[in-house]
N, C-alpha and C positions, 0 to 999 in steps of 0.2 A: 533037519538043519537047513537043507536046501529050500524047502518050502517057506521056512521063516526068512531066510536071506532074500528070497525073491520077492516076498510080501514087503519086507523093509525097503528093498530097491524100488519097489512099485510106488510106495508111500513118498519116498524121496523125489522120484520123477514127478508125481503129483504135485508136491510142494514147490518144487523148482518151476513148474509150468504156472502155478498159481502166482508165484512171485514175479515171474517174467511178464505175465499178463498185467499185473498191477503196475510194474515199472513202466512197461510200454504204454499203458493208458496215461500215466503221469506225464511222460515225454510228449505224447500226442496232444494232451490237454495244453501244455505250454506252447507248443508249436502252433496249435489252432487258435489260441487267444492271441499270439503274436500276429498271425496272419490277418486276423479280423481288425485288430487295432491298427496295424500298419496300413491296411487298406483304407480304414476310416481316415487316418492321418493323410495318405496320399490323395484321397479324393475330396479333401476339405471338409469332411463331415464331423470332425472332432475340434471343439474349441481349443484355443491356445492354453487356457487355464488347465485343461485336463491333459494336454500334451506335456505340459511341464510336470505332471505327476508320473509320467511313465518310467523315467529313470528312478526316481525314489521308490516306486513300486518294486522295481528290480533289486534295489539295494536291501529293502526290508524283506523281501522274499529270500534273499541269500542270508541275511542275518537270522531269519526265523529257521531256515534249514540247518544253519551251523549250530544255533542254540539247541535245537531239537536232538542233534547228535549227543549233546552233553546231557540234556534233561530227559529226553526220551529213550535214547539208546543206552547211554551209561548210567542213567537213573540218579544223577547228582544235580542239585539245584545251584546254578550259577547266576549270580546277579551282577557281575562285573563285565558282561559281554560288550557293553558299550566302549570299555577301556581298550579292548583289542581293536575295535572298529576305529577309535581314535588314533591308535598307533599306526595302523595301515593308512589311514587318511592323511596323517601329516607326513609319514615316511614317503609315500607316494608322490604327495604334492611337492616336497622338497626336491626329490629326484627330478621331477618334470621341470621345476622352475630352473635348477641347475643346468640341465641338459637341453633346454628349449632352444638355445642357439647352436648347440653341437649336433643333436639328432634331428635331422630335417623331417624325417618320416614320422608323422604324428602317430600312427597305429603301432609302430615299432616302439616308440617312446612310451606309449600307454601300456603295451604289453609288459615292458620292463618294469614299469612303475607298479604294475599289479603284482608281478613276481617279488619285487622288493617289498611292497607292503604286506604280502602273505608271509614273506621269510622273516620280516620284522616282528610281526604279530606272532608267528609261531615260536620264534626265539623267546619272546617275553612270556608266551603261554607256557614254555617249558620251565622257564625260571620260576613263574608263579606257581606252576603245578607241583614243583618239588615239595614246598611246605604245605600247600593247600590241599592236595589230594590225599594227604593223610587224614584229613578231617571228614566228617560225614554230617548230613542233614543241615540243620540250622546253623551250625558252626561254619561249614563250608560256604554257605550262602552269604554269612555276614562278612567273612574274610574276602571273598571275591568282590563283594560290594566296596569294601575298603580299597582293595587294590584297584578297582575301577576308578574311584574317586582320586586316588594318588596319582594314577596315571594322567587324568585330566588336568589336575593342579600342577603337576610337574611340567607338562607341556606348556602351560601358560606363563612360565617364568623364564622360558628360553628365548634368547635373541640369537639370530644367526645371519651372517652375511658371507659374501664370497668376493674376492679380488684376485689380482695376478699371484697373490702369495698364497692363495687356497682359502679354506673355510675358516671363519672366525665365529666362536661362541662365546656367549656372555650371559650372566643371570641378573645383571644390573639394569642396563638401559642400552638403547640403540647406539648412543654416542661412544660407549665403552667398547664397541667392536673394533674401533680404530681401523676403519677400512681405508685402503689406498685410493688415490684417484682413479675414478672408473669403476669402483666397486659397488655392489648393489646388496641391499638388505633383502633377505628371503623371508625371515621369519621375525615378527615384531612382538614377541611376549603375548599379552593378552589380545592384542589386535590381529594375531594370527598371521596368516599367509594370504596375500592379495595378488590376483593376476594369475592363478593356476590355469594352464591351458584347459579349454573346455573340450576335452576329449570323449567324455561320456555320451553314449548314445542309446537308444531303446534296443537297437539291434545288438550292441556289444553286451548290454545288461541281460537280454535273453540268453545269449550264447554262454554267459557266465552263470546263469541259473541252470542251464542244461549241463554244464561242466561240474557244478556243485551237486546236482542230482547224481551224476555218473559216479562221483567220488563217494557221496554218502551211501547211496544205495548199494554200490559194489562192496563198500566196507561192511554194511549190514549183513549181506549175503555171504561174505567171506568167512574163512575160519576164525580170523581175529574178531570180526563182528559177532560171531556166535559166542566167542570167549567173553567179550565185553558184556553181552547180554546175560551170560551165565553169572558174571560177577554181580551184575544189577539184581538178578533174581535171587540169588543166594551166595553171598560172599564166602562163607565159610565152606559150603559144598564145592564152590569153584576152586578154592585153595587147596581143599583136600585131594582133588584129582590132578593137581600139579599146574594149575593155571597162574601165571605171574601176574599178580593183582595190579602192581605198581606199573608194570610195562603196559598193559592193555588200557588202563585207565589213563596214563600219560598220552598214549597214542591217540585216543579219542579226544582228549582235551587240547592237544596241540593241533590236530587237524581242525577242530572246531575254532580254534583261535585264528588259524591261518585263513579260513574261509570268511571270518569276520573282518580280517584285515583286507581280503579281496573286496568286500562290500565297502569297507572305508574308502579305498582307493576310487571306486566307482562313484561314491558319494562326494569326494573332494573334487573330482574333476568334472562335476556337475555345477559347481558354484564358482562365482567370481572371487568371493572372499571366504575364507575358512577360519573359524575361531572355535576354541574348545570351550563351548558354553554347556551349562546343565541341560538345556533342552535338547541337544543334539548328541552329546557324549556323556552325559551324566546318569544319574540313578533313574530318572525318568524314562530315558531311552531303553535302558536294560529292562525295566518293568513292562514297557510297551512291547518290546520283542518278546518277552515272556507270555504276554496276553496273547500275541499271534499264535505262539506254540500251543498254549493251552485251549484256545478257541478251536484251532485246527485240529487238535487231538494229539496228545503226547505220543510221540513215535510215528505219527502220521505225516509224511513228508508231503504228500499231496495237499492235505488239509492245511499245512503250514503256508503253503504258497497262496491257496485260496483265501485264507483269513488275513494274511499280510497284504493281499492285493485289495480285498474288499475294504478292510479297515484304513488303507491309505487313501482310497478314493472317497470314501463315505463322509468324512468331514466337509469336502468340497460340495458333495451332492446336497448336504444339509444347510449350506450356507444361506440358502433363501429363507431359512426359518429363523435367522438373525440370532436373537437373544435365547432362543430355545434350542439352538443348534447342538450344544454340548449335552443337554438334557436328553434329546432324542438319541444321540450318539450313545449315552450311557444305557438307555433303555434297549437299544439295539443290541449292545454287548451282552446284557442280562439275557435277552431272548435267545441269542446265539449260544450262549452257555448253556441255557436250558435245553435247547434243541440238541446240543451235542452230548450232554452228560445226564440229563434226567432220566431215571429208569423207564418212566411211562413213554417218553419221546423215543428213547432207545427201542423199546418194544414195538412201538407204532412204525418206526422206520424199518425195523426188520420185517415186520408183518407185511408192509406195503412197498417193500423194495422192488426195483425193476428186476432183479435177479430172481426173486420169488415169483413175481407175475409171469415171467417167461418160462420159469420151471413149471408153473401151474398150467400154462397153455400147452407145453409140450406133453404134460401128463394127460391132458384132456384128448390131445390128438392121438396118443398112443392107445387110449382106451376106445 
């Protein structure tokens, strides 16, 4: 028995070391890319057009990581992730607009806005998760898609203002707010929010990516993460050994929603005008984030960041192709999908990987 226990402990130590090496490589990759890009910006070797894509690249990386927690780790297909991003974006922007004259320190105000955006998205994630997580497969995807569209459309009908008497809400028009003299309108229905403080920076975005990685990777390697993956692999077997299905699925879903809310706050504070439109908070955005997850590898957090970064920059790199830009973009997507998932490509990558090359060199040296 002692030999068996020692062998089991040895295997656990090897797996832990393997995970730690992979996680460390992911952190170092993010830091190295940040250092290179920040150096290019500081030395003037990056065009202003590409500088404007740095914050969106961080936003979509966080969104891809958060959705990968639901799709890759929990094993459930969610198509309403843009709705949680919308909730975080608007709640954070409203807070910043209200407190812009009260909190003088921009960074402090932005941190509080991030916390509020995450909390609001997590709360609605919990409410939506109660009925949604009882469903599976296509049914769950359709219902989450519906919730995402409902959130976007509900946000578009609200008008909000503030005066000396406090907050005023209306679902009719701006005049029905009945603001006192000196009051200001914060939210104008379909016109959204104008004048949100521009607090988002590339540095803050990278810090948020690292925090997201810490949360997601630590959850995956924890006891709760193993329980979530056990539910994904075999729900009946997991339930038979006493794993609380609803509890762990809700945990993953709420954390995923909260991280999407953080990405929404980062997104809203990078724009002068914020509207809940189909292209930024609708079905298309949810599908695009899902594309990042699939291309990067389901369950592969490092791949999600790489895919989100490449596909954010790629349309601008292809702008010189004019009318053929989206055609080339589609072809690149297909090639990336084949490279990541085609059996022949997987076999080729395994055979010619750097790991195998170094292992072969070491074997020759030993001989």
